[in-house]
C-alpha positions as CSV (number, residue, x, y, z in Angstrom):
1,M,76.8,90.9,94.0
2,K,73.4,89.4,94.5
3,F,72.8,86.1,96.3
4,L,69.4,84.4,96.2
5,N,70.2,82.1,99.2
6,R,72.7,81.9,102.0
7,V,75.9,80.5,100.7
8,K,79.5,80.0,101.6
9,S,81.7,82.3,99.5
10,V,85.2,83.6,99.1
11,L,86.1,86.9,97.7
12,L,89.9,87.2,96.9
13,I,92.2,89.7,95.1
14,Y,95.2,88.4,93.0
15,D,97.9,90.1,91.4
16,L,98.8,89.1,87.8
17,S,101.5,86.6,88.9
18,G,98.7,84.7,90.6
19,R,99.7,85.6,94.2
20,E,96.8,86.2,96.6
21,V,97.1,89.7,97.9
22,A,93.9,90.2,99.8
23,V,91.0,88.3,101.3
24,L,87.9,90.5,101.2
25,H,85.4,87.9,102.5
26,K,85.5,84.2,103.5
27,G,82.6,82.5,105.0
28,D,78.8,82.5,104.9
29,I,76.9,85.3,103.2
30,E,73.2,86.0,103.6
31,A,70.8,86.3,100.6
32,G,70.6,89.8,99.1
33,V,72.7,92.4,97.4
34,H,76.2,93.0,98.8
35,S,79.3,95.1,98.1
36,A,82.9,94.9,99.2
37,T,85.7,97.6,99.6
38,W,89.3,96.9,99.1
39,N,91.7,99.1,100.9
40,A,94.5,99.1,98.3
41,S,96.5,102.0,99.8
42,L,99.6,99.8,100.3
43,M,99.4,98.1,96.9
44,A,101.3,99.1,93.8
45,A,99.4,100.5,90.9
46,G,98.6,97.9,88.2
47,V,96.2,95.2,87.2
48,Y,94.6,92.9,89.7
49,I,92.0,90.0,89.5
50,C,89.0,89.9,91.8
51,N,87.7,86.3,92.2
52,L,84.4,85.4,93.8
53,S,83.8,81.7,94.5
54,G,80.7,79.9,95.8
55,P,79.5,76.4,95.8
56,A,77.9,76.6,92.3
57,H,79.6,79.6,90.7
58,T,82.9,81.4,90.2
59,S,83.3,84.8,88.8
60,S,86.4,86.9,88.1
61,T,86.9,90.5,87.0
62,K,89.8,92.6,86.3
63,I,90.6,95.6,88.5
64,I,92.9,98.4,87.3
65,L,94.4,100.3,90.3
66,V,95.6,103.8,89.4
67,K,97.5,105.9,91.9
């Protein structure tokens, strides 16, 4: 993820039923390139949705968790 300015952002993980299963980041994030790590050791194998929301942009991507 790359940000050009400091922004408020939220990075969430959802299961396919739409339940929020993890909050990876919530709050201000400085300009620059960032990464996030999700400890999914207690989660079931399957498909999840990662959603990044900011003031002017929302992006989602599919994650396939294989155990």
